[in-house]
C-alpha positions in Angstrom: 27.0 33.5 39.3 24.3 30.9 38.2 23.2 33.1 35.3 26.7 33.0 34.2 27.0 29.3 34.4 23.7 28.8 32.6 24.8 31.1 29.9 28.1 29.4 29.4 26.3 26.1 29.0 23.8 27.5 26.6 26.7 29.0 24.7 28.6 25.6 24.4 25.4 23.9 23.1 24.9 26.6 20.5 28.4 26.2 19.4 28.1 22.4 19.2 24.9 22.5 17.1 25.6 25.6 15.1 28.8 24.0 13.8 26.6 21.3 12.2 25.5 24.0 9.7 28.8 23.9 8.0 28.6 20.1 7.5 26.8 17.7 5.1 23.4 16.5 6.1 22.6 12.8 6.5 21.0 12.9 3.1 24.1 14.0 1.3 26.4 11.7 3.7 24.3 8.8 2.8 24.3 9.4 -0.8 28.1 9.7 -0.8 28.3 6.5 1.3 26.1 4.5 -0.9 27.1 5.9 -4.4 29.4 2.9 -5.2 27.1 0.3 -3.8 24.2 0.2 -6.3 23.7 -0.3 -10.0 21.9 1.7 -12.5 20.2 -1.1 -14.6 16.6 -1.1 -14.4 14.4 -4.1 -13.9 11.4 -2.5 -15.8 10.8 -0.9 -19.0 12.6 2.5 -19.2 9.8 4.2 -20.9 7.5 3.7 -18.1 5.3 1.2 -19.8 3.0 -0.6 -17.5 2.8 2.0 -14.9 -0.6 2.6 -13.5 -2.0 5.9 -12.3 -2.9 6.7 -8.7 -6.2 4.8 -7.8 -7.6 7.0 -5.0 -6.8 9.4 -2.4 -6.1 7.7 0.7 -8.5 8.4 3.6 -8.0 5.6 6.3 -4.9 7.3 7.7 -5.7 10.4 9.8 -2.4 12.3 8.8 0.2 12.3 6.0 3.0 9.8 6.5 5.7 10.7 4.1 8.7 8.3 3.7 12.1 9.0 1.8 13.0 5.8 -0.2 16.7 6.0 -1.3 17.6 4.1 -4.4 20.3 2.1 -2.3 17.3 0.7 -0.2 15.0 0.1 -3.1 15.9 -3.6 -3.6 15.5 -4.6 0.1 12.8 -2.1 1.5 10.4 -2.9 -1.3 9.7 -6.2 0.5 8.7 -4.7 3.8 6.8 -1.6 2.7 3.4 -1.2 4.5 1.6 0.7 1.8 -1.3 0.8 4.2 0.5 3.0 6.5 2.0 5.4 4.1 0.5 8.3 2.0 3.7 9.3 0.2 6.7 7.5 -1.1 9.5 10.0 -2.1 11.9 8.5 -4.6 15.3 9.5 -3.7 17.3 10.7 -5.7 16.7 12.4 -9.1 20.0 14.3 -9.3 19.9 17.8 -10.8 22.8 19.5 -12.7 23.6 23.1 -13.2 22.2 23.0 -16.7 18.7 22.1 -15.4 19.1 18.4 -16.4 17.7 15.7 -14.1 19.1 12.1 -13.9 17.1 9.2 -12.5 17.6 6.9 -9.4 19.4 3.6 -9.7 17.0 0.7 -10.8 14.4 3.4 -12.1 11.6 3.0 -13.0 10.5 1.2 -9.9 7.5 0.2 -11.6 6.5 -2.6 -9.0 6.8 -0.2 -6.1 4.8 2.5 -7.9 2.0 0.2 -9.0 1.7 -1.1 -5.4 1.7 2.2 -4.1 -0.9 3.6 -6.6 -3.1 0.6 -6.1 -3.0 1.4 -2.3 -3.7 5.1 -2.6 -0.1 6.1 -2.0 1.5 8.9 -3.9 5.0 8.7 -5.5 7.0 11.9 -5.3 10.2 12.6 -7.3 12.9 13.9 -5.0 15.2 16.3 -7.0 18.4 16.6 -5.2 21.4 19.1 -5.5 23.9 19.6 -2.8 26.3 22.1 -4.7 25.8 25.6 -4.0 27.0 26.8 -7.4 24.7 24.5 -9.2 21.6 25.6 -7.0 22.5 29.4 -7.7 22.5 28.7 -11.5 19.1 26.6 -11.4 17.3 29.3 -9.3 18.6 32.5 -10.9 19.2 31.6 -14.6 16.0 32.0 -16.5 17.0 29.6 -19.2 18.2 27.0 -16.9 15.1 27.4 -14.7 12.9 26.9 -17.6 14.7 23.7 -18.8 14.6 22.3 -15.1 10.9 22.8 -14.9 10.1 21.4 -18.2 12.5 18.3 -17.2 10.2 17.9 -14.0 7.2 18.0 -16.2 8.5 15.3 -18.5 9.4 12.9 -15.6 6.0 13.2 -13.8 4.1 12.6 -17.1 6.3 9.8 -18.2 6.2 7.9 -15.1 2.7 8.9 -13.8 4.3 10.6 -10.6 2.2 12.5 -8.2 4.5 15.5 -7.4 8.1 16.6 -6.8 10.0 17.2 -3.6 12.9 19.7 -3.9 16.0 18.9 -1.8 18.5 21.6 -2.3 21.3 21.7 0.5 24.6 23.4 1.0 23.1 26.4 -0.8 24.6 30.0 -0.4 23.0 31.9 2.5 22.5 34.8 -0.1 20.5 32.5 -2.2 17.8 31.5 0.4 15.3 34.3 -0.3 15.6 33.4 -4.0 14.9 29.8 -3.1 11.5 31.0 -1.8 10.6 32.7 -4.9 11.8 29.7 -7.0 9.5 27.5 -5.2 6.7 29.7 -5.7 7.3 29.8 -9.4 7.7 26.0 -9.5 4.5 25.4 -7.6 2.6 27.8 -10.0 4.2 25.9 -13.0 3.3 22.4 -11.8 -0.3 23.4 -11.0 -0.8 25.2 -14.3 1.2 23.1 -16.6 0.6 19.5 -15.3 -2.2 19.4 -12.7 -3.6 21.2 -9.6 -3.5 17.7 -8.0 0.3 17.4 -8.4 2.0 18.3 -5.3 5.1 20.5 -4.8 7.2 20.3 -1.5 10.4 21.2 -0.2 13.0 19.6 2.2 13.4 22.3 4.8 15.9 22.8 7.6 14.8 22.3 11.1 16.9 25.4 12.4 17.0 28.8 10.6 20.8 29.5 10.3 20.1 32.8 8.6 18.4 34.5 5.8 15.6 31.9 5.6 12.1 33.0 5.4 10.7 29.6 6.4 7.0 30.8 6.9 7.5 32.1 3.4 8.7 28.9 2.1 5.9 27.1 3.5 3.4 29.6 1.8 5.4 29.0 -1.6 4.8 25.2 -1.5 2.1 22.8 -1.1 3.9 21.7 2.1 7.4 21.5 3.6 9.1 18.4 4.9 10.9 19.5 8.0 14.1 17.7 8.2 14.0 17.3 12.1 17.3 15.6 12.3 21.1 16.2 12.1 21.3 18.2 15.5 24.3 15.9 16.3 26.7 14.2 13.9 30.1 13.7 12.7 31.0 17.3 13.5 29.8 17.0 17.3 32.2 17.5 20.2 29.9 15.7 22.4 27.5 13.0 22.2 23.9 13.7 21.6 20.6 12.8 19.8 20.0 13.4 16.1 16.5 14.7 16.9 16.3 16.2 20.6 12.6 16.7 21.3 13.0 19.1 24.0 15.5 20.5 26.9 17.7 22.6 24.4 17.3 25.8 22.7 17.9 24.0 19.5 15.1 21.3 19.4 12.2 19.8 17.4 9.7 21.7 19.7 11.6 24.8 19.2 11.8 24.5 15.5 8.2 23.6 15.0 6.6 25.8 17.6 8.8 28.8 18.2 12.1 30.0 16.3 11.8 28.4 12.9 8.4 27.5 11.3 6.4 29.0 14.3 7.9 32.3 14.2 5.5 35.3 14.5 2.4 32.9 14.7 3.0 31.2 11.3 2.4 27.9 12.9 -1.2 28.6 13.4 -1.9 29.6 9.9 0.4 26.9 8.0 0.4 23.9 10.6 -1.6 21.9 7.8 1.5 22.4 5.5 4.1 21.1 7.7 5.4 17.5 7.8 7.7 16.6 10.8 10.6 14.4 9.5 12.1 12.0 11.9 15.0 9.9 11.8 15.2 6.1 11.5 19.0 6.3 11.9 21.5 6.9 14.8 24.8 8.2 15.4 27.8 6.5 16.9 31.0 8.1 18.7 33.9 6.8 20.7 34.3 8.5 24.1 36.5 8.2 27.3 33.3 8.3 29.7 30.1 6.6 29.9 27.9 9.6 30.5 25.3 11.3 28.4 27.0 14.3 26.6 30.4 12.8 26.9 33.3 14.5 25.1 33.8 12.9 21.7 37.1 11.1 20.9 36.3 10.2 17.3 33.2 9.7 15.4 32.4 6.1 14.2 29.4 6.7 11.8 25.7 6.6 11.3 23.6 3.6 12.1 20.1 2.1 11.3 17.1 1.1 13.5 17.4 -2.4 12.3 20.8 -2.7 14.3 20.4 -0.2 17.0 17.0 -1.7 18.5 18.5 -5.2 19.1 21.9 -3.8 20.3 20.0 -1.4 22.8 18.4 -4.4 24.4 21.7 -6.2 24.6 23.6 -3.3 26.2 20.8 -1.7 27.9 18.5 1.5 26.9 19.2 4.6 28.6 16.9 7.5 28.4 18.1 11.1 28.0 16.7 14.5 29.1 16.3 15.1 25.4 13.6 12.5 25.6 15.6 10.2 23.3 17.3 6.7 24.0 20.9 5.8 23.8 23.1 2.7 24.7 26.9 2.2 25.2 29.3 -0.3 25.9 33.1 -0.6 27.0 35.3 -1.4 23.9 38.4 -1.4 25.9 40.1 -0.2 29.2 39.8 3.4 28.2 37.2 3.6 25.4 33.3 3.6 25.5 31.1 3.6 22.2 28.0 5.6 22.5 25.1 5.2 20.0 22.1 7.7 20.1 19.0 6.7 18.0 15.3 7.0 18.2 13.1 4.1 18.9 9.2 3.7 19.0 9.0 5.3 22.3 10.9 8.4 21.4 9.2 8.7 17.9 5.9 8.5 19.4 6.5 11.5 21.5 7.6 13.2 18.3 4.4 12.2 16.7 2.4 13.4 19.8 3.9 16.7 19.1 2.9 16.8 15.5 -0.7 15.9 16.5 -0.9 18.5 19.2 0.0 21.2 16.8 -2.2 19.7 14.0 0.7 19.3 11.5 -0.1 17.8 8.2 1.7 14.7 9.3 5.0 12.9 9.9 7.6 11.4 7.7 11.1 9.7 8.0 14.6 9.3 6.7 14.6 6.6 5.5 12.3 3.7 4.4 14.1 0.5 4.8 16.3 1.6 7.8 14.2 -0.6 9.9 14.6 -3.7 7.8 12.2 -6.6 8.5 11.5 -5.1 12.1 7.8 -4.2 12.9 8.2 -1.8 15.8 8.1 1.4 13.9 5.3 0.3 11.6 3.3 -0.8 14.6 3.7 2.7 15.9 2.4 4.3 12.8 -0.6 2.0 12.9 -1.4 2.7 16.4 -1.1 6.3 15.9 -2.6 7.0 12.5 -4.5 4.0 11.2 -7.1 3.8 14.2 -6.9 6.8 16.5 -10.4 6.9 18.4 -13.2 4.6 19.2 -15.7 6.5 17.1 -13.7 5.8 14.0 -13.5 2.0 15.0 -16.9 1.2 16.0 -17.5 -0.7 12.9 -14.7 -2.9 13.8 -15.8 -4.9 16.9 -13.0 -6.8 18.7 -13.2 -10.6 18.5 -11.4 -11.1 21.8 -10.1 -9.2 25.1 -6.7 -7.6 24.6 -4.5 -5.4 26.7 -1.7 -3.8 24.6 1.8 -2.8 25.6 1.8 0.9 26.6 3.6 3.5 24.6 5.8 5.0 24.9 7.8 2.7 27.0 9.7 3.7 29.0 7.9 6.9 29.6 8.1 10.2 31.4 5.7 11.7 32.3 2.9 10.1 30.4 2.0 7.1 28.2 -1.0 5.4 26.5 -2.6 2.2 27.1 -4.8 0.7 24.3 -7.3 -2.2 25.1 -10.1 -4.0 23.4 -13.4 -5.5 24.7 -15.4 -8.0 22.7 -18.4 -7.6 24.7 -20.1 -4.8 27.0 -18.9 -5.4 30.5 -17.6 -3.7 33.8 -13.9 -3.0 33.1 -11.1 -1.7 35.2 -7.4 -0.7 34.7 -5.2 -0.3 37.9 -1.6 0.8 38.1 0.6 -1.0 40.7 4.2 -0.6 42.0 6.5 -3.8 42.4 5.2 -4.2 45.9 1.6 -4.6 44.5 0.5 -1.3 46.1 -2.0 0.4 44.0 -1.0 3.5 42.4 -3.9 4.7 40.3 -7.1 3.7 38.8 -7.3 4.7 35.2 -10.8 3.0 34.2 -13.6 1.5 36.4 -17.0 1.7 34.6 -19.1 -0.2 32.3 -18.1 -0.1 28.9 -19.5 -1.1 25.4 -17.6 -3.5 23.2 -14.8 -1.7 21.1 -11.4 -0.5 21.3 -10.2 2.1 23.7 -7.2 4.3 24.8 -6.5 5.7 28.2 -3.6 7.9 29.1 -1.5 7.5 32.2 0.3 10.7 33.4 1.9 11.0 37.0 5.2 11.9 38.7 6.8 8.7 40.0 10.0 7.4 41.0 12.1 5.8 38.4 11.3 2.1 38.3 9.1 -0.7 37.1 5.3 -0.6 37.4 2.5 -2.9 36.4 -0.9 -2.2 34.9 -3.9 -4.7 35.1 -6.9 -4.9 33.0 -9.9 -6.8 34.5 -13.2 -7.3 32.3 -15.7 -9.8 33.0 -13.7 -13.0 33.9 -10.5 -11.7 31.8 -7.4 -10.4 33.5 -4.2 -9.3 31.9 -1.2 -7.6 33.5 1.9 -5.9 31.7 5.0 -4.3 32.8 5.9 -0.5 32.2 9.1 1.4 33.0 9.2 5.0 34.3 12.5 6.8 33.7 13.4 10.3 34.9 
C-alpha cells in the first residue's frame, strides 16, 4: 500500500513538472513582458566606435560567474554591476530570424558596460535568441540560412569586439534536438576557425531532458553549456513550489547535474568543467486557498524579483521548504492566501556548494539587475568565489578581528562561519542553545593572523542558536537559525 501511495505522489509531481515543458520559459516570458517597456535608441556610436578590447583574462575569481543582462535592465543594472565578481556578461537579446538575420538589443551598443567589463577582465557575450520552432528549424537545417547566420555572428563579434556567442534557442521541435547538437558543433568550429580560438561558444541548455536531447553531446559540441537551472514551477503549475528545487524531488537541480540529464552515463566526470549552473534571481507568485507548502493553485499572479522578495520575506516571515528553498506568504482576504517562492543568499549558497562539489565550470544567473541595489547576492558571490581559502588570502592580513554571519542562514544541516584574526592568538568558536548550553566547539587552538572558515554540521532541533568567537580579549556573538 505504501509503495502505491509513493508512486502516486511521484506521478503527480511528474505531471506538474513535465507540464512545464509545454510552456514558455522565464527568458521568453520576460522578453514578452518587457517588449514594450524599452526603447531602441542607442546612447553610443552605432558603429562601435570607442569600444576597447578585453584587457586580460580574470584570475582572481575561482570559478566562472556568468550573468545574463537583459536589455530592459541595461539602464538600471549598469549602476550596480560588480565587475570584480563577474567573468561574463551575456547581453540579452540579439534576436535571430528565419533568414539568418540578427537584430541588436535595445540601447545597443552598450559601450559603457562593455568598456568597464573589458577593463576589469569581464567577457561580453552576445546572446542570440529565437523562440519559434519553425525559425529554429530553418536556421539549423538550411545550409544557406546557416551560413548567413554564422557570418552575421562574426560581423557582430568583430564590430563590437565581443568575446563570444551564447545561443538561446527554445520551443524547438523535439525532432530538431539532435540537429541542434550538430549545429552547435559546426558553429563552434566556425567561430574558432574564422574569428579566434579565444572566442567562446555556449548554449543555454535545459535543466531536464524532456526527450531526444543528447545533453552530454551538446556539452561536447560547445565550449560550455549554461544549464537553465530554473522553471521547475511557474504559470502552468497546479501547486506551489520553487523555481529551482535543489533536492527532494526526482526533478531537481541535483538530479539534473549529477544523474539524469548532464551526468547521464558518467558524462559529468568528463565534462564538469564545461557546465555552468544557472540560478534564478526571480521568484514565482500564486494565489491559494491554504497556507501550506505545495498548496493547490487557484490562480497565477506572476514572476517576482529578488529586490522585492527579500524585504517582503522579512516582513511576512521566511519559511524553509523541503526543496531547500525559501518562500513566504500572507493572507489577502478571508479565503485567499498569496504564496511567493524565490531564492535568497542561503538557498543560492547551497546551489553554489553543489557546483563546487562537482567541480563545475561555475555558476550564473537569470538575471543581472533583478537584485537592484541590494547587496546580499553580490556578497554571497564574493564570499564564495573571490576569496575561498586561507592560502589564497595570506597576502591580505586582516586589520581587525571580525566574526561574520554564517551562511546559509537559516541552515540544515550545515553552515559556514567566516572569521578574521589580525594577530596570532588563541582562538575558539563555540555554539550554544538559547539557554546558554554549549552545543559544540568548532575551534579551540592557536591560530596565525589570517582569514578562516569553519563548517558547522549537526542534527539539531529547529530553533535559534548562537555562536561566539573568543580571540585574545576580543569576543563576538551572532545568532543563527536551524530549520528542518
